[in-house]
Chimera marker file (.cmm) of the C-alpha trace (Angstrom):
<marker_set name="trace">
<marker id="1" x="-83.336" y="53.621" z="-83.419" r="1" g="1" b="0" radius="0.5"/>
<marker id="2" x="-82.824" y="52.262" z="-86.910" r="1" g="1" b="0" radius="0.5"/>
<marker id="3" x="-81.110" y="48.920" z="-87.360" r="1" g="1" b="0" radius="0.5"/>
<marker id="4" x="-77.679" y="48.835" z="-89.017" r="1" g="1" b="0" radius="0.5"/>
<marker id="5" x="-75.488" y="46.037" z="-90.307" r="1" g="1" b="0" radius="0.5"/>
<marker id="6" x="-71.808" y="45.976" z="-91.259" r="1" g="1" b="0" radius="0.5"/>
<marker id="7" x="-71.256" y="44.282" z="-94.618" r="1" g="1" b="0" radius="0.5"/>
<marker id="8" x="-68.099" y="43.484" z="-96.556" r="1" g="1" b="0" radius="0.5"/>
<marker id="9" x="-68.582" y="43.466" z="-100.329" r="1" g="1" b="0" radius="0.5"/>
<marker id="10" x="-65.485" y="42.909" z="-102.417" r="1" g="1" b="0" radius="0.5"/>
<marker id="11" x="-62.633" y="44.480" z="-100.483" r="1" g="1" b="0" radius="0.5"/>
<marker id="12" x="-64.763" y="47.299" z="-99.071" r="1" g="1" b="0" radius="0.5"/>
<marker id="13" x="-66.670" y="47.637" z="-95.814" r="1" g="1" b="0" radius="0.5"/>
<marker id="14" x="-70.101" y="49.246" z="-95.778" r="1" g="1" b="0" radius="0.5"/>
<marker id="15" x="-72.824" y="49.917" z="-93.238" r="1" g="1" b="0" radius="0.5"/>
<marker id="16" x="-76.337" y="49.065" z="-94.374" r="1" g="1" b="0" radius="0.5"/>
<marker id="17" x="-79.055" y="50.938" z="-92.507" r="1" g="1" b="0" radius="0.5"/>
<marker id="18" x="-82.794" y="50.584" z="-92.215" r="1" g="1" b="0" radius="0.5"/>
<marker id="19" x="-84.863" y="53.258" z="-93.971" r="1" g="1" b="0" radius="0.5"/>
<marker id="20" x="-87.246" y="55.740" z="-92.377" r="1" g="1" b="0" radius="0.5"/>
<marker id="21" x="-90.843" y="55.568" z="-93.607" r="1" g="1" b="0" radius="0.5"/>
<marker id="22" x="-90.629" y="59.110" z="-94.974" r="1" g="1" b="0" radius="0.5"/>
<marker id="23" x="-87.798" y="58.015" z="-97.283" r="1" g="1" b="0" radius="0.5"/>
<marker id="24" x="-89.478" y="54.732" z="-98.196" r="1" g="1" b="0" radius="0.5"/>
<marker id="25" x="-92.951" y="56.044" z="-99.090" r="1" g="1" b="0" radius="0.5"/>
<marker id="26" x="-91.991" y="57.472" z="-102.521" r="1" g="1" b="0" radius="0.5"/>
<marker id="27" x="-89.988" y="54.324" z="-103.363" r="1" g="1" b="0" radius="0.5"/>
<marker id="28" x="-92.395" y="51.627" z="-102.187" r="1" g="1" b="0" radius="0.5"/>
<marker id="29" x="-94.965" y="51.742" z="-105.034" r="1" g="1" b="0" radius="0.5"/>
<marker id="30" x="-92.180" y="51.631" z="-107.629" r="1" g="1" b="0" radius="0.5"/>
<marker id="31" x="-90.809" y="48.333" z="-106.274" r="1" g="1" b="0" radius="0.5"/>
<marker id="32" x="-93.785" y="46.455" z="-107.710" r="1" g="1" b="0" radius="0.5"/>
<marker id="33" x="-93.763" y="48.259" z="-111.056" r="1" g="1" b="0" radius="0.5"/>
<marker id="34" x="-92.354" y="47.085" z="-114.358" r="1" g="1" b="0" radius="0.5"/>
<marker id="35" x="-88.822" y="45.589" z="-114.123" r="1" g="1" b="0" radius="0.5"/>
<marker id="36" x="-87.023" y="48.799" z="-115.083" r="1" g="1" b="0" radius="0.5"/>
<marker id="37" x="-88.991" y="50.883" z="-112.583" r="1" g="1" b="0" radius="0.5"/>
<marker id="38" x="-88.423" y="48.292" z="-109.850" r="1" g="1" b="0" radius="0.5"/>
<marker id="39" x="-84.682" y="48.210" z="-110.590" r="1" g="1" b="0" radius="0.5"/>
<marker id="40" x="-84.484" y="52.009" z="-110.374" r="1" g="1" b="0" radius="0.5"/>
<marker id="41" x="-86.360" y="51.900" z="-107.058" r="1" g="1" b="0" radius="0.5"/>
<marker id="42" x="-83.835" y="49.386" z="-105.707" r="1" g="1" b="0" radius="0.5"/>
<marker id="43" x="-80.958" y="51.646" z="-106.762" r="1" g="1" b="0" radius="0.5"/>
<marker id="44" x="-82.656" y="54.540" z="-104.964" r="1" g="1" b="0" radius="0.5"/>
<marker id="45" x="-82.903" y="52.387" z="-101.836" r="1" g="1" b="0" radius="0.5"/>
<marker id="46" x="-79.186" y="51.608" z="-101.995" r="1" g="1" b="0" radius="0.5"/>
<marker id="47" x="-78.367" y="55.305" z="-102.373" r="1" g="1" b="0" radius="0.5"/>
<marker id="48" x="-80.113" y="55.955" z="-99.052" r="1" g="1" b="0" radius="0.5"/>
<marker id="49" x="-79.296" y="52.779" z="-97.113" r="1" g="1" b="0" radius="0.5"/>
<marker id="50" x="-75.587" y="52.251" z="-97.768" r="1" g="1" b="0" radius="0.5"/>
<marker id="51" x="-73.207" y="54.288" z="-95.665" r="1" g="1" b="0" radius="0.5"/>
<marker id="52" x="-69.538" y="54.831" z="-96.468" r="1" g="1" b="0" radius="0.5"/>
<marker id="53" x="-67.548" y="56.607" z="-93.773" r="1" g="1" b="0" radius="0.5"/>
<marker id="54" x="-70.843" y="57.510" z="-92.081" r="1" g="1" b="0" radius="0.5"/>
<marker id="55" x="-72.368" y="59.177" z="-95.157" r="1" g="1" b="0" radius="0.5"/>
<marker id="56" x="-74.945" y="57.916" z="-97.645" r="1" g="1" b="0" radius="0.5"/>
<marker id="57" x="-73.321" y="56.477" z="-100.756" r="1" g="1" b="0" radius="0.5"/>
<marker id="58" x="-75.724" y="58.418" z="-103.028" r="1" g="1" b="0" radius="0.5"/>
<marker id="59" x="-74.749" y="58.315" z="-106.700" r="1" g="1" b="0" radius="0.5"/>
<marker id="60" x="-71.590" y="56.435" z="-105.690" r="1" g="1" b="0" radius="0.5"/>
<marker id="61" x="-73.785" y="53.341" z="-105.846" r="1" g="1" b="0" radius="0.5"/>
<marker id="62" x="-73.396" y="53.515" z="-109.631" r="1" g="1" b="0" radius="0.5"/>
<marker id="63" x="-69.639" y="52.959" z="-109.219" r="1" g="1" b="0" radius="0.5"/>
<marker id="64" x="-70.089" y="49.648" z="-107.369" r="1" g="1" b="0" radius="0.5"/>
<marker id="65" x="-69.085" y="46.437" z="-109.057" r="1" g="1" b="0" radius="0.5"/>
<marker id="66" x="-71.984" y="44.206" z="-110.053" r="1" g="1" b="0" radius="0.5"/>
<marker id="67" x="-70.895" y="41.641" z="-107.475" r="1" g="1" b="0" radius="0.5"/>
<marker id="68" x="-70.866" y="44.251" z="-104.690" r="1" g="1" b="0" radius="0.5"/>
<marker id="69" x="-74.246" y="45.580" z="-105.830" r="1" g="1" b="0" radius="0.5"/>
<marker id="70" x="-75.766" y="42.091" z="-105.660" r="1" g="1" b="0" radius="0.5"/>
<marker id="71" x="-74.404" y="41.529" z="-102.160" r="1" g="1" b="0" radius="0.5"/>
<marker id="72" x="-75.619" y="44.911" z="-100.943" r="1" g="1" b="0" radius="0.5"/>
<marker id="73" x="-79.102" y="44.834" z="-102.494" r="1" g="1" b="0" radius="0.5"/>
<marker id="74" x="-79.861" y="41.580" z="-100.677" r="1" g="1" b="0" radius="0.5"/>
<marker id="75" x="-78.734" y="43.153" z="-97.396" r="1" g="1" b="0" radius="0.5"/>
<marker id="76" x="-80.684" y="46.387" z="-98.001" r="1" g="1" b="0" radius="0.5"/>
<marker id="77" x="-83.879" y="44.520" z="-98.799" r="1" g="1" b="0" radius="0.5"/>
<marker id="78" x="-83.487" y="42.220" z="-95.789" r="1" g="1" b="0" radius="0.5"/>
<marker id="79" x="-82.782" y="44.989" z="-93.247" r="1" g="1" b="0" radius="0.5"/>
<marker id="80" x="-85.943" y="46.717" z="-94.461" r="1" g="1" b="0" radius="0.5"/>
<marker id="81" x="-88.059" y="43.577" z="-94.041" r="1" g="1" b="0" radius="0.5"/>
<marker id="82" x="-88.261" y="42.690" z="-97.731" r="1" g="1" b="0" radius="0.5"/>
<marker id="83" x="-86.916" y="39.686" z="-99.550" r="1" g="1" b="0" radius="0.5"/>
<marker id="84" x="-85.648" y="39.225" z="-103.073" r="1" g="1" b="0" radius="0.5"/>
<marker id="85" x="-85.864" y="35.859" z="-104.821" r="1" g="1" b="0" radius="0.5"/>
<marker id="86" x="-83.212" y="33.526" z="-103.377" r="1" g="1" b="0" radius="0.5"/>
<marker id="87" x="-81.097" y="33.591" z="-106.522" r="1" g="1" b="0" radius="0.5"/>
<marker id="88" x="-81.038" y="37.410" z="-106.790" r="1" g="1" b="0" radius="0.5"/>
<marker id="89" x="-77.709" y="37.870" z="-105.047" r="1" g="1" b="0" radius="0.5"/>
<marker id="90" x="-75.300" y="36.657" z="-102.428" r="1" g="1" b="0" radius="0.5"/>
<marker id="91" x="-75.202" y="37.549" z="-98.768" r="1" g="1" b="0" radius="0.5"/>
<marker id="92" x="-72.313" y="39.646" z="-97.549" r="1" g="1" b="0" radius="0.5"/>
<marker id="93" x="-69.618" y="37.885" z="-95.591" r="1" g="1" b="0" radius="0.5"/>
<marker id="94" x="-68.518" y="38.884" z="-92.115" r="1" g="1" b="0" radius="0.5"/>
<marker id="95" x="-71.663" y="40.891" z="-91.484" r="1" g="1" b="0" radius="0.5"/>
<marker id="96" x="-72.981" y="41.828" z="-88.055" r="1" g="1" b="0" radius="0.5"/>
<marker id="97" x="-76.282" y="43.385" z="-86.954" r="1" g="1" b="0" radius="0.5"/>
<marker id="98" x="-76.630" y="46.216" z="-84.463" r="1" g="1" b="0" radius="0.5"/>
<marker id="99" x="-79.714" y="47.914" z="-83.130" r="1" g="1" b="0" radius="0.5"/>
<link id1="1" id2="2" r="1" g="1" b="0" radius="0.2"/>
<link id1="2" id2="3" r="1" g="1" b="0" radius="0.2"/>
<link id1="3" id2="4" r="1" g="1" b="0" radius="0.2"/>
<link id1="4" id2="5" r="1" g="1" b="0" radius="0.2"/>
<link id1="5" id2="6" r="1" g="1" b="0" radius="0.2"/>
<link id1="6" id2="7" r="1" g="1" b="0" radius="0.2"/>
<link id1="7" id2="8" r="1" g="1" b="0" radius="0.2"/>
<link id1="8" id2="9" r="1" g="1" b="0" radius="0.2"/>
<link id1="9" id2="10" r="1" g="1" b="0" radius="0.2"/>
<link id1="10" id2="11" r="1" g="1" b="0" radius="0.2"/>
<link id1="11" id2="12" r="1" g="1" b="0" radius="0.2"/>
<link id1="12" id2="13" r="1" g="1" b="0" radius="0.2"/>
<link id1="13" id2="14" r="1" g="1" b="0" radius="0.2"/>
<link id1="14" id2="15" r="1" g="1" b="0" radius="0.2"/>
<link id1="15" id2="16" r="1" g="1" b="0" radius="0.2"/>
<link id1="16" id2="17" r="1" g="1" b="0" radius="0.2"/>
<link id1="17" id2="18" r="1" g="1" b="0" radius="0.2"/>
<link id1="18" id2="19" r="1" g="1" b="0" radius="0.2"/>
<link id1="19" id2="20" r="1" g="1" b="0" radius="0.2"/>
<link id1="20" id2="21" r="1" g="1" b="0" radius="0.2"/>
<link id1="21" id2="22" r="1" g="1" b="0" radius="0.2"/>
<link id1="22" id2="23" r="1" g="1" b="0" radius="0.2"/>
<link id1="23" id2="24" r="1" g="1" b="0" radius="0.2"/>
<link id1="24" id2="25" r="1" g="1" b="0" radius="0.2"/>
<link id1="25" id2="26" r="1" g="1" b="0" radius="0.2"/>
<link id1="26" id2="27" r="1" g="1" b="0" radius="0.2"/>
<link id1="27" id2="28" r="1" g="1" b="0" radius="0.2"/>
<link id1="28" id2="29" r="1" g="1" b="0" radius="0.2"/>
<link id1="29" id2="30" r="1" g="1" b="0" radius="0.2"/>
<link id1="30" id2="31" r="1" g="1" b="0" radius="0.2"/>
<link id1="31" id2="32" r="1" g="1" b="0" radius="0.2"/>
<link id1="32" id2="33" r="1" g="1" b="0" radius="0.2"/>
<link id1="33" id2="34" r="1" g="1" b="0" radius="0.2"/>
<link id1="34" id2="35" r="1" g="1" b="0" radius="0.2"/>
<link id1="35" id2="36" r="1" g="1" b="0" radius="0.2"/>
<link id1="36" id2="37" r="1" g="1" b="0" radius="0.2"/>
<link id1="37" id2="38" r="1" g="1" b="0" radius="0.2"/>
<link id1="38" id2="39" r="1" g="1" b="0" radius="0.2"/>
<link id1="39" id2="40" r="1" g="1" b="0" radius="0.2"/>
<link id1="40" id2="41" r="1" g="1" b="0" radius="0.2"/>
<link id1="41" id2="42" r="1" g="1" b="0" radius="0.2"/>
<link id1="42" id2="43" r="1" g="1" b="0" radius="0.2"/>
<link id1="43" id2="44" r="1" g="1" b="0" radius="0.2"/>
<link id1="44" id2="45" r="1" g="1" b="0" radius="0.2"/>
<link id1="45" id2="46" r="1" g="1" b="0" radius="0.2"/>
<link id1="46" id2="47" r="1" g="1" b="0" radius="0.2"/>
<link id1="47" id2="48" r="1" g="1" b="0" radius="0.2"/>
<link id1="48" id2="49" r="1" g="1" b="0" radius="0.2"/>
<link id1="49" id2="50" r="1" g="1" b="0" radius="0.2"/>
<link id1="50" id2="51" r="1" g="1" b="0" radius="0.2"/>
<link id1="51" id2="52" r="1" g="1" b="0" radius="0.2"/>
<link id1="52" id2="53" r="1" g="1" b="0" radius="0.2"/>
<link id1="53" id2="54" r="1" g="1" b="0" radius="0.2"/>
<link id1="54" id2="55" r="1" g="1" b="0" radius="0.2"/>
<link id1="55" id2="56" r="1" g="1" b="0" radius="0.2"/>
<link id1="56" id2="57" r="1" g="1" b="0" radius="0.2"/>
<link id1="57" id2="58" r="1" g="1" b="0" radius="0.2"/>
<link id1="58" id2="59" r="1" g="1" b="0" radius="0.2"/>
<link id1="59" id2="60" r="1" g="1" b="0" radius="0.2"/>
<link id1="60" id2="61" r="1" g="1" b="0" radius="0.2"/>
<link id1="61" id2="62" r="1" g="1" b="0" radius="0.2"/>
<link id1="62" id2="63" r="1" g="1" b="0" radius="0.2"/>
<link id1="63" id2="64" r="1" g="1" b="0" radius="0.2"/>
<link id1="64" id2="65" r="1" g="1" b="0" radius="0.2"/>
<link id1="65" id2="66" r="1" g="1" b="0" radius="0.2"/>
<link id1="66" id2="67" r="1" g="1" b="0" radius="0.2"/>
<link id1="67" id2="68" r="1" g="1" b="0" radius="0.2"/>
<link id1="68" id2="69" r="1" g="1" b="0" radius="0.2"/>
<link id1="69" id2="70" r="1" g="1" b="0" radius="0.2"/>
<link id1="70" id2="71" r="1" g="1" b="0" radius="0.2"/>
<link id1="71" id2="72" r="1" g="1" b="0" radius="0.2"/>
<link id1="72" id2="73" r="1" g="1" b="0" radius="0.2"/>
<link id1="73" id2="74" r="1" g="1" b="0" radius="0.2"/>
<link id1="74" id2="75" r="1" g="1" b="0" radius="0.2"/>
<link id1="75" id2="76" r="1" g="1" b="0" radius="0.2"/>
<link id1="76" id2="77" r="1" g="1" b="0" radius="0.2"/>
<link id1="77" id2="78" r="1" g="1" b="0" radius="0.2"/>
<link id1="78" id2="79" r="1" g="1" b="0" radius="0.2"/>
<link id1="79" id2="80" r="1" g="1" b="0" radius="0.2"/>
<link id1="80" id2="81" r="1" g="1" b="0" radius="0.2"/>
<link id1="81" id2="82" r="1" g="1" b="0" radius="0.2"/>
<link id1="82" id2="83" r="1" g="1" b="0" radius="0.2"/>
<link id1="83" id2="84" r="1" g="1" b="0" radius="0.2"/>
<link id1="84" id2="85" r="1" g="1" b="0" radius="0.2"/>
<link id1="85" id2="86" r="1" g="1" b="0" radius="0.2"/>
<link id1="86" id2="87" r="1" g="1" b="0" radius="0.2"/>
<link id1="87" id2="88" r="1" g="1" b="0" radius="0.2"/>
<link id1="88" id2="89" r="1" g="1" b="0" radius="0.2"/>
<link id1="89" id2="90" r="1" g="1" b="0" radius="0.2"/>
<link id1="90" id2="91" r="1" g="1" b="0" radius="0.2"/>
<link id1="91" id2="92" r="1" g="1" b="0" radius="0.2"/>
<link id1="92" id2="93" r="1" g="1" b="0" radius="0.2"/>
<link id1="93" id2="94" r="1" g="1" b="0" radius="0.2"/>
<link id1="94" id2="95" r="1" g="1" b="0" radius="0.2"/>
<link id1="95" id2="96" r="1" g="1" b="0" radius="0.2"/>
<link id1="96" id2="97" r="1" g="1" b="0" radius="0.2"/>
<link id1="97" id2="98" r="1" g="1" b="0" radius="0.2"/>
<link id1="98" id2="99" r="1" g="1" b="0" radius="0.2"/>
</marker_set>
């Protein structure tokens, strides 16, 4: 079973979920590309990993505030076993892990 984590970003609650390898394979090589390519890969990860009302956020990720994005990208990278530089964002408050 994939790991999930409840995260509050701004005034909204989200569920961040671990990715399946089949979803990650096309994204993985882009994470180490040029900065623009890597940023687009991170956005694609958020589209798949953030759940709102049980459904993937998809293009709704583009409507997030910058602050919420920074909280969520740190959580998405961490739940998938990756780390961003320490100053890349802030951890979500009131978050809990489930397996």
